[in-house]
LUMZA-379210 format. One line per 2 residues: number of its first residue (from 0); their letters; for each residue z negated, x, y negated of N, C-alpha, C, O, CB. Coordinates in steps of 0.05 Angstrom, whole numbers, padded with zeros to 5 digits. Each point is the difference from the previous one (the first is absolute). Glycine has a CB too. Example, Ala and Ser with C-alpha at 12.3 -4.5 7.8 and 13.67 -1.06 7.14 Angstrom:
0> AS> -00156,00264,00114,00000,-00018,-00024,00000,00018,-00024,-00013,00021,00000,-00012,-00059,00023 ~ 00039,00031,-00044,-00001,00016,-00024,-00014,-00015,-00022,-00004,00010,-00022,00047,00014,00035 .
***
This chain:
0> MR> -00791,04358,01426,-00024,00015,00000,00001,00022,-00022,-00020,00005,-00014,00016,-00015,00064 ~ 00028,00023,-00052,00003,00020,-00021,-00003,-00010,-00027,-00010,00014,-00018,00038,00009,00047 .
2> AC> -00019,-00049,-00033,-00001,-00012,-00027,-00027,-00004,-00007,-00005,-00001,-00024,00048,-00021,00030 ~ -00063,00019,00011,-00027,-00005,-00008,-00015,00026,-00006,-00021,-00001,-00012,00022,-00041,00039 .
4> VV> 00010,00065,-00018,-00014,00025,-00005,00002,00007,-00028,-00021,00009,-00011,00029,00006,00056 ~ 00015,-00017,-00060,00005,00009,-00026,-00021,-00012,-00019,-00014,00015,-00013,00062,-00011,00022 .
6> PL> -00051,-00032,-00009,-00021,-00011,-00019,-00026,00011,00005,-00015,00004,-00019,00039,-00045,00018 ~ -00031,00046,00027,-00026,00011,00006,-00005,00027,-00013,-00021,00005,-00012,00023,-00029,00055 .
8> LI> 00019,00041,-00039,-00002,00027,-00013,-00003,-00001,-00029,-00017,00015,-00011,00045,00001,00046 ~ -00013,-00034,-00049,-00001,-00002,-00029,-00029,-00010,-00008,-00011,00011,-00020,00061,-00021,00018 .
10> AA> -00061,-00008,00017,-00029,-00011,-00006,-00020,00022,00003,-00019,00002,-00016,00031,-00047,00033 ~ -00007,00062,00002,-00020,00022,00007,00003,00020,-00023,-00021,00011,-00009,00025,-00016,00062 .
12> AL> 00018,00011,-00063,00005,00019,-00021,-00013,-00011,-00026,-00013,00015,-00014,00057,00000,00036 ~ -00041,-00041,-00028,-00011,-00011,-00023,-00031,00000,00002,-00013,00006,-00020,00055,-00033,00014 .
14> AT> -00053,00020,00030,-00029,00003,00003,-00010,00026,-00002,-00023,00002,-00010,00025,-00038,00035 ~ 00012,00057,-00017,-00010,00027,-00002,00001,00008,-00030,-00018,00014,-00009,00034,-00003,00056 .
16> TA> 00003,-00017,-00061,00001,00007,-00028,-00022,-00015,-00016,-00011,00012,-00019,00060,-00003,00023 ~ -00055,-00033,00003,-00020,-00014,-00013,-00029,00013,00008,-00018,00000,-00017,00049,-00043,00016 .
18> AL> -00033,00053,00024,-00026,00011,00008,-00003,00028,-00013,-00023,00008,-00006,00023,-00034,00051 ~ 00020,00039,-00050,-00002,00027,-00013,-00003,-00001,-00030,-00009,00019,-00012,00036,-00002,00047 .
20> GA> -00020,-00039,-00046,-00002,-00005,-00028,00025,00012,-00015,00016,00014,00012,-00067,-00015,-00007 ~ 00054,-00005,-00030,00022,00010,-00017,-00004,00029,-00005,-00023,00010,-00002,00029,-00055,-00019 .
22> PP> 00018,00059,00019,-00002,00029,-00007,-00014,00006,-00028,00002,-00016,-00018,00040,00023,00045 ~ -00057,00015,-00027,-00014,00006,-00024,00017,00001,-00026,00023,00009,00001,-00053,00016,00028 .
24> TT> 00019,-00033,-00050,00015,00001,-00027,-00005,00024,-00014,-00023,00010,-00001,00021,-00058,-00003 ~ 00022,00059,-00008,-00006,00024,-00018,-00005,-00007,-00028,00014,-00016,-00011,00015,00042,00039 .
26> HY> -00051,-00015,-00039,-00007,-00007,-00027,-00004,00029,-00016,-00004,00021,00011,-00020,-00068,00005 ~ 00027,00042,-00042,00003,00025,-00018,-00021,-00002,-00021,-00005,-00022,-00010,00056,00027,00017 .
28> RW> -00062,00017,-00015,-00020,-00001,-00022,00009,00023,-00018,00004,00023,00009,-00043,-00042,00020 ~ 00042,00013,-00055,00009,00021,-00020,-00011,-00005,-00027,-00010,-00022,-00005,00053,00028,00030 .
30> KD> -00042,00013,-00041,-00008,-00001,-00027,00025,00000,-00020,00019,00015,00004,-00063,00008,00010 ~ 00042,-00040,-00035,00023,00002,-00018,-00006,00021,-00021,-00020,00014,00003,00032,-00062,00004 .
32> AA> 00006,00050,-00028,-00004,00019,-00020,-00027,-00001,-00016,-00009,00021,-00010,00059,-00022,00008 ~ -00062,-00024,00001,-00025,-00003,-00015,-00025,00007,00018,-00022,00001,-00009,00045,-00036,-00021 .
34> GV> -00017,00039,00056,-00021,00006,00019,-00011,-00024,00012,-00021,00001,00013,00010,00037,-00038 ~ 00024,-00061,00022,-00009,-00026,00013,00009,00000,00031,00023,00005,00006,-00019,-00031,-00053 .
36> VH> -00021,00021,00065,00006,-00002,00028,00012,-00024,00007,-00009,-00022,-00007,-00026,00050,00017 ~ 00058,-00026,00005,00014,-00024,00010,-00001,00001,00030,-00005,00021,00012,00037,-00023,-00052 .
38> FG> -00026,-00021,00052,00000,-00003,00028,00021,-00021,00010,00000,-00023,-00010,-00050,00036,00009 ~ 00067,-00007,00019,00021,-00018,00007,00014,00007,00026,-00006,00020,00012,00011,-00028,-00059 .
40> DT> 00013,-00008,00055,00016,00004,00025,00025,00017,-00007,00012,00011,00018,-00028,-00056,00001 ~ 00024,00047,-00044,00022,00015,-00009,-00010,00017,-00022,-00020,-00007,-00013,00053,-00026,00028 .
42> IP> -00019,00055,-00020,-00007,00018,-00021,00024,00003,-00019,00022,00006,00010,-00054,00019,00020 ~ 00031,-00029,-00057,00022,00004,-00018,00007,00029,-00001,-00017,00018,00003,00003,-00058,-00030 .
44> AS> 00040,00045,00023,00013,00027,-00001,-00013,00017,-00022,-00001,00024,00002,00046,-00044,00015 ~ -00054,00005,-00039,-00014,00018,-00022,-00026,00011,00008,-00011,00018,-00012,00032,-00045,-00023 .
46> AL> -00032,00016,00058,-00027,00010,00008,00003,00023,00020,-00019,00015,00005,-00001,-00061,-00012 ~ 00044,00050,00019,00002,00020,00022,-00003,00028,-00010,-00008,00017,00016,00037,-00048,00007 .
48> AN> -00022,00038,-00049,-00003,00026,-00009,-00030,00007,-00007,-00007,00024,-00003,00054,-00028,-00014 ~ -00063,-00017,00014,-00029,00005,-00004,-00018,00004,00023,-00024,00005,-00002,00032,-00029,-00036 .
50> GY> 00005,00020,00062,-00015,00001,00025,-00014,-00027,00007,-00006,-00016,-00018,-00001,00066,00010 ~ 00002,-00054,00033,-00011,-00025,00009,-00013,00002,00027,00004,00020,00012,00030,-00043,-00039 .
52> EV> -00049,00003,00037,-00011,-00001,00027,00009,-00022,00015,00004,-00022,-00011,-00042,00044,-00004 ~ 00042,-00017,00041,00006,-00021,00019,-00025,-00009,00014,-00015,00017,00012,00062,00000,-00006 .
54> VN> -00052,-00040,-00006,-00024,-00013,00012,00007,-00021,00021,00021,-00012,00000,-00045,00019,-00043 ~ 00004,-00011,00062,00004,-00020,00021,-00012,-00025,-00007,-00009,-00004,-00023,00010,00038,00056 .
56> DQ> 00000,-00053,-00014,-00010,-00027,-00007,-00029,00000,-00006,-00010,-00018,-00014,00043,00000,00042 ~ -00050,00039,-00018,-00028,00003,-00005,-00005,00013,-00025,-00024,00004,-00007,00015,-00002,00053 .
58> GR> 00028,00006,-00062,-00004,00015,-00024,-00004,00030,00001,-00008,00013,-00019,-00009,-00054,00004 ~ 00022,00052,00040,-00007,00028,00006,00026,00016,-00007,00022,-00008,00007,-00056,-00005,00032 .
60> VV> 00032,00035,-00052,00022,00018,-00007,00012,00013,00026,-00015,00014,00014,-00008,-00005,-00061 ~ 00047,-00013,00052,00013,00011,00024,00017,00024,-00009,00006,00016,00017,-00006,-00062,00007 .
62> RR> 00009,00049,-00048,00016,00021,-00010,00001,00001,-00030,00002,-00021,-00014,00024,00019,00056 ~ -00026,00026,-00051,00000,00005,-00030,00026,00014,-00008,00008,00018,00014,-00057,-00014,-00015 .
64> VD> 00061,-00012,-00018,00024,00013,-00010,-00004,00011,-00028,-00005,-00015,-00018,00032,-00016,00046 ~ -00026,00057,-00032,-00008,00012,-00024,00024,-00007,-00021,00024,-00005,00007,-00054,00045,00018 .
66> RV> 00022,-00038,-00050,00019,-00003,-00021,00022,00021,-00001,-00004,00022,00011,-00033,-00043,-00037 ~ 00059,00015,00014,00020,00021,-00002,-00008,00021,-00022,-00006,-00007,-00022,00039,-00027,00037 .
68> LT> -00032,00058,-00008,-00008,00020,-00019,00020,00006,-00021,00024,-00003,00006,-00051,00021,00029 ~ 00020,-00010,-00058,00018,00007,-00022,00010,00028,00007,-00012,00014,00017,-00013,-00042,-00053 .
70> PS> 00047,00037,00022,00010,00027,00005,-00019,00022,-00004,-00001,00019,00015,00043,-00037,-00028 ~ -00057,00015,-00008,-00022,00020,-00006,-00020,00001,00022,-00009,00021,00008,00015,-00028,-00056 .
72> ER> -00013,-00017,00058,-00020,00000,00022,00010,00011,00026,-00015,00012,00016,-00006,-00050,-00038 ~ 00046,00033,00027,00015,00011,00025,00000,00031,-00003,-00003,00013,00021,00034,-00056,-00016 .
74> RA> -00027,00054,-00027,00000,00027,-00005,-00028,00013,00004,-00003,00022,00010,00042,-00030,-00040 ~ -00059,-00008,00020,-00028,00009,00003,-00007,00000,00030,-00012,00019,00010,-00001,-00037,-00057 .
76> VA> 00021,-00003,00059,-00005,-00002,00032,00013,00025,00014,-00013,00013,00016,00013,-00066,-00017 ~ 00024,00058,-00006,00017,00020,00011,-00015,00027,-00003,-00004,00016,00018,00048,-00043,-00028 .
78> AA> -00052,00030,-00016,-00013,00028,-00008,-00026,00002,00016,-00006,00022,00010,00025,-00022,-00058 ~ -00034,-00022,00050,-00025,00003,00015,00003,00004,00029,-00017,00014,00011,-00001,-00042,-00043 .
80> QA> 00039,00017,00045,00008,00007,00028,00009,00029,00002,-00006,00013,00020,00020,-00060,-00012 ~ 00000,00057,-00027,00010,00026,00001,-00026,00020,-00002,-00002,00020,00014,00049,-00035,-00035 .
82> RR> -00065,00008,00004,-00024,00017,-00002,-00018,-00001,00026,-00011,00021,00008,00012,-00029,-00058 ~ -00003,-00016,00063,-00012,-00001,00027,00013,00016,00021,-00014,00014,00015,00001,-00057,-00026 .
84> EA> 00040,00042,00011,00014,00015,00020,-00003,00030,-00006,-00002,00016,00019,00034,-00053,-00013 ~ -00031,00044,-00030,-00003,00030,-00008,-00029,00010,00008,-00003,00022,00009,00036,-00028,-00050 .
86> AA> -00053,-00012,00038,-00027,00007,00005,-00003,00005,00031,-00013,00018,00010,-00004,-00044,-00051 ~ 00032,00006,00056,-00003,00001,00030,00015,00027,00008,-00009,00013,00019,00007,-00069,-00012 .
88> RA> 00023,00063,-00018,00014,00025,00008,-00018,00023,-00007,-00004,00019,00016,00050,-00040,-00023 ~ -00056,00021,-00017,-00019,00022,-00007,-00024,00003,00020,-00007,00022,00010,00019,-00031,-00059 .
90> SQ> -00023,-00014,00055,-00024,00002,00018,00011,00009,00028,-00015,00014,00014,-00013,-00052,-00040 ~ 00052,00031,00036,00008,00010,00022,00006,00030,00002,-00005,00013,00020,00019,-00057,-00014 .
92> QQ> -00003,00052,-00028,00005,00029,-00003,-00026,00017,-00002,-00002,00022,00011,00045,-00035,-00035 ~ -00062,00000,00009,-00026,00014,00000,-00012,00003,00027,-00012,00021,00006,00004,-00038,-00050 .
94> SL> 00009,-00005,00060,-00009,00002,00027,00012,00023,00016,-00014,00015,00014,00007,-00064,-00017 ~ 00034,00050,00001,00014,00021,00014,-00008,00026,-00008,-00005,00017,00016,00041,-00045,-00010 .
96> SD> -00038,00032,-00034,-00009,00026,-00010,-00029,00008,00009,-00006,00023,00005,00036,-00030,-00045 ~ -00047,-00013,00042,-00027,00005,00007,-00001,00009,00030,-00016,00018,00007,00001,-00052,-00041 .
98> AQ> 00032,00021,00050,00002,00007,00027,00009,00028,00005,-00011,00014,00018,00019,-00060,-00009 ~ 00013,00056,-00025,00012,00024,00002,-00020,00021,-00009,-00001,00022,00010,00047,-00044,-00016 .
100> LL> -00062,00014,-00016,-00019,00021,-00009,-00022,00007,00021,-00007,00023,00004,00016,-00040,-00051 ~ -00018,-00006,00060,-00021,00003,00020,00011,00017,00026,-00013,00017,00011,-00007,-00064,-00027 .
102> AA> 00044,00041,00022,00015,00013,00022,00004,00029,-00005,-00004,00016,00018,00027,-00058,-00007 ~ -00015,00049,-00036,00006,00028,-00008,-00024,00016,-00002,00001,00024,00007,00037,-00039,-00031 .
104> YP> -00061,00003,00016,-00025,00016,-00006,-00021,-00014,00017,-00011,-00020,-00009,00024,00036,-00040 ~ -00020,-00005,00072,-00020,-00016,00016,-00029,00004,-00012,-00017,-00016,00005,00047,00020,00038 .
106> TE> -00034,00017,-00058,-00026,00002,-00013,00003,00005,-00029,00022,00005,-00010,-00040,00012,00051 ~ -00004,-00019,-00057,00001,00008,-00029,00005,00026,-00004,00013,00007,-00020,-00042,-00038,00011 .
108> RD> 00019,00050,00028,00006,00030,-00005,00029,00005,00002,00010,00016,-00016,-00054,-00003,00034 ~ 00060,-00025,00000,00028,00003,00002,00015,-00007,-00026,00017,00014,-00010,-00023,-00024,00057 .
110> LA> -00003,-00014,-00057,00012,-00007,-00025,-00005,00020,-00024,00018,00009,-00015,-00024,-00057,00032 ~ -00020,00055,-00020,-00009,00017,-00020,00015,00029,00004,00007,00012,-00020,-00054,-00038,00017 .
112> TA> 00051,00034,00025,00012,00027,00006,00031,-00003,-00009,00010,00017,-00014,-00043,-00004,00055 ~ 00045,-00034,-00035,00029,-00005,-00010,00001,00000,-00029,00017,00013,-00012,-00007,-00039,00052 .
114> QH> -00029,00011,-00053,00000,-00001,-00029,-00004,00028,-00013,00011,00007,-00020,-00028,-00053,00025 ~ -00001,00061,00009,-00007,00026,-00010,00024,00019,00000,00004,00017,-00017,-00051,-00025,00032 .
116> AQ> 00062,00005,00006,00025,00017,00002,00022,-00007,-00020,00014,00017,-00011,-00023,-00012,00061 ~ 00011,-00032,-00056,00020,-00008,-00020,-00009,00010,-00028,00017,00009,-00016,-00004,-00051,00044 .
118> IA> -00040,00041,-00034,-00010,00007,-00026,00005,00033,-00002,00008,00011,-00020,-00045,-00053,00019 ~ 00031,00055,00024,00004,00031,-00001,00029,00006,-00006,00006,00019,-00015,-00044,-00011,00050 .
120> QI> 00058,-00023,-00023,00027,00005,-00005,00007,-00004,-00030,00015,00016,-00011,-00005,-00029,00059 ~ -00020,-00009,-00060,00005,-00005,-00029,-00012,00023,-00017,00012,00010,-00019,-00014,-00062,00027 .
122> NT> -00022,00060,00001,-00012,00023,-00016,00017,00025,00002,00003,00016,-00018,-00049,-00035,00024 ~ 00057,00022,00017,00016,00025,00006,00026,-00003,-00017,00009,00020,-00012,-00028,-00014,00061 .
124> DI> 00032,-00030,-00052,00022,-00004,-00016,-00008,00006,-00028,00015,00014,-00014,00003,-00047,00046 ~ -00040,00024,-00041,-00008,00003,-00030,-00003,00030,-00005,00009,00009,-00021,-00033,-00054,00018 .
126> TA> 00012,00060,00021,-00003,00028,-00004,00028,00015,-00004,00004,00015,-00018,-00047,-00017,00047 ~ 00061,-00005,-00010,00027,00010,-00002,00014,-00007,-00025,00013,00017,-00012,-00012,-00019,00059 .
128> LQ> -00004,-00024,-00055,00014,-00008,-00026,-00011,00014,-00022,00015,00010,-00017,-00006,-00055,00032 ~ -00037,00048,-00017,-00013,00013,-00020,00010,00029,-00004,00004,00010,-00023,-00042,-00040,00032 .
130> GN> 00041,00044,00014,00011,00028,00001,00029,00001,-00010,00007,00017,-00015,-00037,-00007,00053 ~ 00047,-00030,-00029,00027,00001,-00010,00000,-00005,-00031,00016,00012,-00014,00001,-00028,00060 .
132> LD> -00035,-00004,-00056,00002,-00005,-00028,-00010,00024,-00016,00011,00005,-00022,-00017,-00053,00031 ~ -00014,00064,00002,-00010,00023,-00015,00023,00020,-00002,00003,00014,-00021,-00050,-00021,00037 .
134> SQ> 00063,00010,00007,00023,00020,00000,00021,-00008,-00020,00011,00017,-00015,-00020,-00008,00063 ~ 00015,-00035,-00047,00023,-00009,-00018,-00008,00002,-00030,00016,00006,-00018,00000,-00039,00056 .
136> ES> -00042,00027,-00043,-00011,00001,-00028,00000,00029,-00008,00004,00006,-00024,-00032,-00048,00030 ~ 00023,00060,00011,00000,00029,-00006,00028,00011,-00007,00005,00017,-00017,-00044,-00012,00047 .
138> AL> 00058,-00018,-00013,00029,00008,-00005,00008,-00011,-00026,00013,00014,-00016,-00001,-00014,00064 ~ -00019,-00024,-00055,00005,-00010,-00027,-00012,00014,-00023,00013,00003,-00021,-00010,-00044,00043 .
140> SD> -00027,00050,-00018,-00012,00017,-00021,00013,00026,-00004,00001,00010,-00023,-00043,-00031,00034 ~ 00053,00032,00009,00014,00026,-00002,00026,-00005,-00015,00008,00016,-00018,-00027,00003,00063 .
142> LL> 00033,-00040,-00040,00025,-00007,-00014,-00006,-00004,-00030,00014,00011,-00017,00004,-00033,00060 ~ -00038,00005,-00049,-00008,-00005,-00028,-00009,00026,-00015,00005,00004,-00024,-00019,-00052,00038 .
144> AH> 00000,00066,00001,-00008,00025,-00013,00024,00017,-00005,00001,00013,-00021,-00044,-00015,00044 ~ 00063,00002,-00005,00024,00016,-00007,00015,-00011,-00025,00010,00015,-00017,-00006,-00004,00066 .
146> AA> -00003,-00038,-00049,00014,-00011,-00024,-00015,00005,-00025,00012,00006,-00021,00008,-00041,00048 ~ -00048,00035,-00025,-00015,00007,-00024,00003,00028,-00009,00000,00006,-00023,-00032,-00039,00036 .
148> DL> 00036,00050,00007,00003,00029,-00008,00028,00002,-00014,00001,00013,-00021,-00030,00006,00061 ~ 00050,-00030,-00030,00026,00001,-00013,-00001,-00010,-00028,00012,00011,-00018,00009,-00016,00062 .
150> EH> -00038,-00019,-00049,-00001,-00011,-00026,-00015,00020,-00019,00007,00003,-00023,-00005,-00051,00043 ~ -00023,00060,-00010,-00017,00020,-00014,00018,00023,-00012,-00003,00010,-00022,-00038,-00022,00053 .
152> TK> 00058,00021,-00013,00020,00021,-00008,00025,-00007,-00013,00019,00015,-00003,-00037,00007,00038 ~ 00018,-00049,-00043,00022,-00010,-00015,00026,-00001,00018,00022,00000,-00011,-00044,00019,-00033 .
154> QP> 00020,-00018,00070,00023,00000,00017,00006,-00029,00007,-00019,-00016,00002,00008,00062,00017 ~ 00036,-00053,-00014,00007,-00027,00008,-00009,-00007,00029,00002,00017,00018,00037,-00013,-00051 .
156> IP> -00047,-00027,00037,-00007,-00007,00027,00025,-00011,00016,00012,-00020,-00008,-00059,00011,-00009 ~ 00054,00022,00039,00024,-00008,00014,-00001,-00029,00010,-00021,-00010,00008,00029,00059,00005 .
158> VT> 00015,-00061,-00013,00003,-00027,00011,-00010,-00002,00027,-00013,-00020,00007,00050,00014,-00034 ~ -00032,00027,00044,-00010,-00002,00028,-00030,00000,00001,-00011,-00012,00019,00051,00035,-00005 .
160> LH> -00053,-00010,-00032,-00029,00000,-00001,-00012,-00026,-00009,-00022,-00007,00009,00025,00054,-00016 ~ 00011,-00062,-00012,-00007,-00025,-00006,00002,-00020,00024,-00017,-00018,00004,00033,00029,-00051 .
162> QR> 00006,-00008,00062,00006,-00015,00022,-00022,00004,00022,-00011,-00020,00011,00061,00023,-00022 ~ -00056,00022,00016,-00021,00006,00019,-00027,-00012,-00006,-00014,-00010,00017,00038,00049,-00008 .
164> IG> -00030,-00036,-00035,-00026,-00014,-00008,-00001,-00029,00003,-00021,-00011,00008,00017,00045,-00039 ~ 00027,-00048,00025,00002,-00030,00004,-00003,-00005,00029,-00016,-00018,00007,00047,00011,-00047 .
166> QQ> -00016,00022,00059,-00002,-00004,00029,-00027,00004,00009,-00010,-00016,00016,00055,00029,-00010 ~ -00059,00008,-00016,-00026,00007,00009,-00021,-00022,-00009,-00018,-00007,00016,00030,00057,-00018 .
168> RG> -00009,-00060,-00021,-00018,-00022,-00009,00004,-00024,00017,-00019,-00015,00005,00019,00032,-00051 ~ 00024,-00022,00057,00005,-00023,00017,-00014,00005,00027,-00012,-00018,00012,00058,00008,-00035 .
170> IV> -00044,00035,00034,-00013,00006,00024,-00032,-00004,-00003,-00013,-00013,00017,00052,00046,-00006 ~ -00049,-00023,-00032,-00028,-00001,-00005,-00009,-00030,-00001,-00020,-00008,00012,00022,00052,-00038 .
172> NS> 00013,-00060,00011,-00006,-00028,-00002,00002,-00013,00027,-00018,-00015,00006,00035,00014,-00053 ~ 00002,00006,00064,00002,-00012,00027,-00023,00009,00018,-00012,-00016,00014,00061,00015,-00019 .
174> ER> -00056,00027,00003,-00023,00009,00016,-00026,-00013,-00009,-00018,-00007,00017,00042,00050,-00009 ~ -00027,-00047,-00034,-00023,-00012,-00012,-00003,-00028,00010,-00022,-00008,00008,00026,00037,-00048 .
176> SA> 00018,-00046,00039,00002,-00026,00009,-00007,-00003,00029,-00014,-00018,00008,00046,00012,-00043 ~ -00021,00023,00051,-00005,00000,00030,-00031,00004,00005,-00012,-00013,00016,00060,00033,-00006 .
178> LV> -00060,-00002,-00025,-00028,00005,00002,-00016,-00024,-00007,-00019,-00007,00014,00027,00053,-00024 ~ -00001,-00060,-00012,-00014,-00023,-00009,00002,-00023,00021,-00019,-00014,00005,00027,00028,-00053 .
180> RR> 00016,-00017,00059,00003,-00020,00022,-00018,00005,00023,-00014,-00017,00010,00061,00011,-00024 ~ -00045,00031,00022,-00016,00007,00025,-00029,-00004,-00005,-00014,-00009,00019,00049,00044,-00006 .
182> RA> -00046,-00028,-00036,-00027,-00004,-00004,-00007,-00032,-00002,-00022,-00009,00006,00021,00057,-00030 ~ 00020,-00062,00015,-00004,-00030,00000,00002,-00009,00029,-00013,-00019,00008,00033,00013,-00056 .
184> DL> -00005,00020,00066,00002,-00009,00028,-00029,00007,00012,-00010,-00015,00016,00064,00023,-00011 ~ -00066,00013,-00013,-00026,00006,00011,-00022,-00019,-00011,-00017,-00007,00016,00031,00055,-00012 .
186> AN> -00013,-00056,-00028,-00017,-00020,-00009,00003,-00027,00015,-00020,-00011,00010,00023,00033,-00053 ~ 00022,-00030,00046,00007,-00026,00013,-00009,00001,00028,-00011,-00020,00010,00050,00013,-00039 .
188> AE> -00035,00032,00044,-00008,00002,00027,-00029,-00003,00003,-00009,-00015,00017,00047,00042,-00009 ~ -00053,-00013,-00023,-00029,-00002,00002,-00009,-00029,-00003,-00017,-00010,00016,00012,00057,-00035 .
190> LT> 00016,-00062,00000,-00009,-00029,-00003,00008,-00016,00024,-00016,-00016,00011,00021,00019,-00061 ~ 00022,00002,00059,00009,-00015,00024,-00016,00005,00025,-00007,-00018,00015,00050,00019,-00035 .
192> FA> -00048,00025,00024,-00016,00009,00025,-00027,-00011,-00001,-00010,-00009,00021,00036,00050,-00017 ~ -00039,-00042,-00027,-00026,-00010,-00002,-00002,-00029,00007,-00018,-00008,00015,00011,00041,-00049 .
194> AQ> 00027,-00050,00024,00003,-00028,00008,00007,-00003,00028,-00011,-00017,00014,00024,00006,-00059 ~ 00006,00027,00056,00007,-00001,00029,-00024,00006,00017,-00005,-00015,00020,00052,00029,-00030 .
196> LQ> -00063,00005,00003,-00023,00006,00016,-00020,-00024,00001,-00011,-00007,00021,00018,00057,-00032 ~ -00012,-00063,-00013,-00017,-00022,00000,00010,-00023,00016,-00015,-00013,00014,00002,00028,-00057 .
198> HY> 00038,-00019,00040,00014,-00023,00016,-00001,00007,00029,-00004,-00018,00017,00036,00007,-00054 ~ -00029,00035,00044,-00002,00009,00031,-00028,-00008,00009,-00004,-00012,00021,00037,00052,-00026 .
200> RT> -00054,-00032,-00011,-00027,-00005,00008,-00005,-00030,00004,-00014,-00009,00017,00000,00051,-00040 ~ 00027,-00058,00004,-00004,-00030,00003,00014,-00011,00025,-00010,-00018,00013,00007,00014,-00064 .
202> LR> 00025,00017,00057,00014,-00009,00025,-00016,00008,00025,-00005,-00017,00018,00050,00022,-00042 ~ -00054,00020,00024,-00017,00008,00024,-00024,-00017,00003,-00007,-00006,00023,00022,00053,-00028 .
204> AK> -00028,-00056,-00016,-00024,-00016,00002,00007,-00027,00009,-00015,-00013,00014,-00006,00039,-00049 ~ 00045,-00035,00026,00009,-00027,00008,00008,-00002,00029,-00007,-00019,00014,00023,00013,-00060 .
206> FS> -00001,00026,00056,00009,-00001,00027,-00017,00013,00021,00003,-00005,00024,00041,00002,-00044 ~ -00062,00021,00012,-00015,00014,00021,-00029,-00002,-00007,-00017,00007,00017,00055,00026,-00008 .
208> GA> -00045,-00043,-00032,-00028,-00003,-00006,-00013,00026,-00010,-00025,00001,-00003,00023,-00036,00038 ~ 00018,00056,-00040,-00011,00025,-00008,00016,00010,-00024,00024,-00003,00000,-00040,00012,00047 .
210> AD> 00005,00004,-00067,00013,00009,-00022,00016,00027,00006,00020,00008,-00012,-00056,-00033,-00016 ~ 00023,00040,00050,00013,00026,00006,-00007,00006,00028,-00024,00001,00007,00021,00018,-00055 .
212> DD> 00024,-00015,00067,-00003,00002,00027,-00006,00030,00007,-00009,00006,00022,00041,-00046,-00016 ~ -00028,00057,-00024,-00005,00030,00004,-00025,00009,-00014,00000,-00001,-00025,00050,00010,00029 .
214> PG> -00070,-00001,00009,-00024,00011,-00012,00004,00024,-00015,-00017,00006,-00018,-00007,-00025,00054 ~ 00046,00035,-00032,00002,00024,-00016,00006,-00006,-00030,00010,-00022,-00008,00007,00047,00050 .
216> AA> -00023,-00006,-00058,00004,-00004,-00030,00029,00003,-00006,00015,00015,00013,-00060,00003,-00024 ~ 00054,-00032,-00007,00028,00002,-00011,00004,00026,-00015,-00019,00011,-00009,00022,-00061,00006 .
218> PP> 00023,00059,00001,00005,00026,-00014,-00010,-00004,-00029,-00003,-00023,-00009,00043,00035,00038 ~ -00045,00009,-00042,-00009,-00001,-00028,00021,-00013,-00018,00024,00000,00007,-00051,00040,00001 .
220> DP> 00020,-00050,-00030,00020,-00012,-00019,00018,00021,-00011,-00010,00018,-00013,-00023,-00054,00001 ~ 00058,00034,00017,00017,00024,-00012,00005,-00005,-00028,00011,00018,-00012,00012,-00009,00055 .
222> SS> -00029,-00032,-00056,00007,-00003,-00029,-00018,00018,-00017,00006,00005,-00024,00008,-00053,00033 ~ -00036,00060,00002,-00017,00016,-00017,00009,00029,-00001,-00012,00017,-00012,-00026,-00048,00024 .
224> RR> 00062,00036,00002,00012,00027,-00001,00027,00000,-00012,00019,00010,00012,-00044,00001,00029 ~ 00029,-00022,-00065,00025,00000,-00013,00007,00027,-00010,-00018,00014,-00008,00012,-00062,-00003 .
226> P> 00033,00055,00009,00004,00026,-00010,-00001,-00001,-00030,00004,00021,-00013,00024,-00009,00052 .
***
């Protein structure tokens, strides 16, 4: 009885295979160096570097394999990917900064008040620096006048006086440079704050549908009161 079962099982397996049909055949389509399209069940090694398509028995593309990139192309792809990643990081950082700006200043008046305080502080620094510069320039003038008097009376100018004049010139130049930098800070702050305020208004309009939640007037523009 058992001997009869084995042939029956084999016959059943053969019948099932015949009913299901033969497994699908893999076909390839590619272009040669001249741009001529080729089609076959195998693909030559020389065509692998140029890319090819895998198609089924019905001629439909089931997979595409891109050609191998040259070193310069790989570098270009890597550079483009780096730019996309950098842009994504910048966008994420901008979103975080925007959220912090809105959280720190609930209304436009709050932001304008904070900007006004910073501008006022810079103006105070400029006034102090200008006063220091005037004082140091006056001291230098006194030293130069003393040296001129000595020369006028045909007296030698002491080495220490020469040294003090040189030192005082250095102090004056340092004070003058500090004043120039602080005035540049003021100009940059005014531009930065103007752009920040405009950006804030855009954010408020975007997230709350209003350009200014506070009906009160913002503080006056402090840039009109430079020292």
